[in-house]
C-alpha positions, 0 to 999 in steps of 0.5 A: 800161095796156091799149089796144084797137083793131080787131085785139083788140076789137070795136066794133059798131053796130046800127040798126033800120028804120022807116017805111012802107016798112020791110018792104023795108029791113033792120036793120044790123050795123055794124063800126067798123074804126078805134078805140082804147080805153084803160084806165088804172085807173078811167079809160077813153078811146076814139077812133073815126074816123067814116069807118071804119063798114062794114056787116058784114051786114043783120040780121033778128030780130037774126040775120045775113042775106045780103041786101045786095051789096058795092055796097049796103055801100059805098053805106050806108058812104058814107051813114053818113060823108057824110050821118049822121056828117058825117065830113069836118066831125067826123072823130073821135068821143071818149069820156072817162070821169068816173066808173067804179063796180063792184058785184058782177057789173057795172062802170057807166061814166059819161063824156062822149061827143063826137059830131057836134060835140056832147058829152053825158054818158052812162052805160052797164053793162059786163058780164063774159062769159067771157073778155070785157067787153061794153058795150051803149051806147044812143045816141039820135042827135038828142041829138047833133044827128044826123038819123037817115037817111031815104030814099024821101022819108021812107017809109024811116027808120033809128030814132033809137035805135041800140046800140053794142056794145064787146067787149074781152078781160078783162085 
């Protein structure tokens, strides 16, 4: 049974900005630093520590840019844990598959995502890419009772939809 974590795999979150003052804000690439993903035949499970999300960098048009200081990154990390994910109340994000289907080129995974005290069914595609498997999982924050982060009286917002990208080595 292969097991993956931050030492041999990646889990990243990509957010985008919106709102009246979005021109002064940044889209973000966020790294999950504490997670475990286990694969046992056609069963996949995952556990993510909600307080382990750290900003890698700002992005523009999907490319990294150096626009944030270390202080900015720490402040954003705190906002994610305290104000968005409520990590003290909901310390763990979980996933357990219910169906894994393979076709000629892809793997489709369905299962239950537990996030922010809410469990919902999700479905996503896993693609073989060279020596890795890559899943891009769309998450609509309000589906899990999460109010997307806002600042400056709502003039600056994080879009409700974000993407979680999981990259695992092929086994």
